[in-house]
N, C-alpha and C positions, 0 to 999 in steps of 0.2 A: 980165757979168764974165768968164764962161767964154768967151764969144764973143770978147772982147778978147784973152784969152790965146791963143786959137787963131790969131787974126790976127797977133799978135806972133810966135808961134812959126813960123808959116808964112813970115813975112818973114825970120826968122833962118835958116830952112831954105833958102829961096831964095838968100839971101846966101852961105850956106855952099857951095851948088852953084856959084854964079857965081864965087866966089873960088877954087874948086877946093880947098877944105879937105880934109884927110885924110878918107877914106871913113868911118872909124869915128865921126868927129864928125857927119858928115852922117847916118849911119845912126841914131845916138842921137837926133838931133833929129827924125828921121822917126818913130821909135818913140814919142817923147813926143807928137808931134802926133797920131799915130794914137790914142793913149790918150785925149787930150783930146777928139778928135772922137767917139770911142766914148762917153765920158762925156756929152757934149752930146746925142747921140742917145738915150741911155738916159733922160736927164731929159725930153727932148721927148716921147718915146714914152710915158713915165709920165704926163705932163700930158695928152696926148691920151686915154689910157686913162681917166684920172679924169674928164675932160670927158664922154666917152662913157658912163661909168657914171652920171653925174649926169643926163644926158639920158634914159637908159633908166629911171631911177627916176621922173623927172617923167612920162614917158609911161605908166608903169605905174600912177601915181596917178590918171590921168584916167579 
């Protein structure tokens, strides 16, 4: 879902640049996209961290 939002906003940003919209609109779209990407990576890194913790726990039980 978040990935879809990122793709949609990226398209909207690209269209804004191509159409030569006012800089403030392009800038706001860019900020929103950056925030979504940051949220995506936060979630991904959290999932990787949880997976690594689970693997560590399994290794310690052996």
